[in-house]
C-alpha positions as CSV (number, residue, x, y, z in Angstrom):
1,M,12.2,1.4,-8.4
2,V,9.9,1.2,-11.2
3,I,6.6,-0.1,-10.9
4,G,4.6,-0.5,-13.5
5,K,5.5,2.5,-16.2
6,R,6.1,5.2,-13.1
7,K,8.8,5.3,-10.5
8,A,8.1,4.5,-7.2
9,S,9.8,4.9,-3.9
10,F,10.9,1.3,-2.4
11,S,10.9,2.5,1.3
12,H,7.0,4.0,-0.1
13,V,6.5,0.7,-1.1
14,V,8.0,-1.3,1.9
15,K,6.1,1.4,4.2
16,A,2.6,0.7,2.8
17,L,2.7,-2.8,2.3
18,L,4.5,-3.0,6.3
19,T,1.5,-0.5,7.3
20,L,-1.4,-3.0,5.7
21,L,0.5,-5.8,7.2
22,K,0.0,-4.5,10.7
23,A,-3.8,-3.4,9.9
24,E,-5.8,-2.8,6.8
25,K,-7.2,0.7,7.0
26,E,-9.4,3.1,5.6
27,M,-7.8,5.2,3.0
28,R,-7.0,8.5,5.2
29,E,-5.7,6.5,8.1
30,F,-3.6,4.7,6.2
31,L,-1.9,7.6,4.8
32,K,-1.9,9.1,8.2
33,V,-0.2,6.2,9.8
34,S,2.4,5.1,6.9
35,G,3.3,8.9,6.3
36,I,3.3,8.4,2.4
37,P,1.9,11.7,1.0
38,S,-1.3,11.1,-0.4
39,S,0.0,12.8,-4.0
40,T,2.9,10.3,-3.9
41,F,0.3,7.5,-3.3
42,Y,-2.2,8.5,-5.7
43,T,0.2,9.6,-8.8
44,T,3.0,6.6,-8.4
45,M,1.8,4.0,-6.5
46,R,-1.7,3.2,-6.4
47,D,-2.3,1.8,-9.9
48,A,0.9,-0.1,-10.1
49,L,0.5,-1.9,-6.5
50,I,-2.8,-2.8,-8.0
51,E,-1.6,-4.3,-11.0
52,L,1.3,-5.9,-9.4
53,G,-1.8,-7.7,-7.5
54,L,-0.3,-6.2,-4.2
55,I,-3.6,-4.4,-2.9
56,T,-7.2,-3.8,-3.3
57,I,-9.1,-0.8,-3.0
58,E,-12.3,-0.8,-2.1
59,S,-15.1,1.4,-1.9
60,N,-18.7,2.2,0.1
61,P,-20.2,5.0,-1.8
62,R,-23.0,4.7,1.4
63,E,-20.5,5.4,3.7
64,R,-17.7,7.6,1.3
65,V,-15.1,5.3,2.9
66,V,-12.7,3.8,1.3
67,S,-10.8,1.2,2.5
68,I,-7.3,-0.6,1.1
69,K,-6.1,-3.8,1.8
70,L,-3.4,-6.5,1.2
71,T,-3.5,-8.8,-1.7
72,D,-2.7,-12.8,-0.6
73,R,0.5,-12.1,-2.9
74,G,0.8,-8.7,-1.0
75,R,0.6,-10.2,2.2
76,K,3.4,-12.7,1.4
77,L,5.7,-10.0,0.2
78,A,5.1,-8.0,3.1
79,Q,5.5,-10.8,5.9
80,C,8.9,-11.6,3.9
81,L,10.2,-8.0,4.4
82,E,9.3,-8.0,7.8
83,E,11.0,-11.6,8.6
84,L,14.2,-10.1,6.6
85,G,14.2,-7.2,9.3
86,I,13.2,-4.4,6.6
87,E,11.7,-1.8,8.4
88,S,9.4,1.3,6.8
């Protein structure tokens, strides 16, 4: 699957969206729970999912925490995947 200018595994995209649908998380926890390697997320997925309007990344420099959240568009897509019975 080509997202933006990079190739990303469809299964990784599904895992990311469905993991976030269950609970939006701090970045380290998200990567741990989703099982997506951090190198894969940062090199092929993050920017593309942001460009597509599916996720947002928020950072709090005071607490050194980065959170990842679904946008409304991302939530709708994740809900559709879940309704179709597609699993991560």
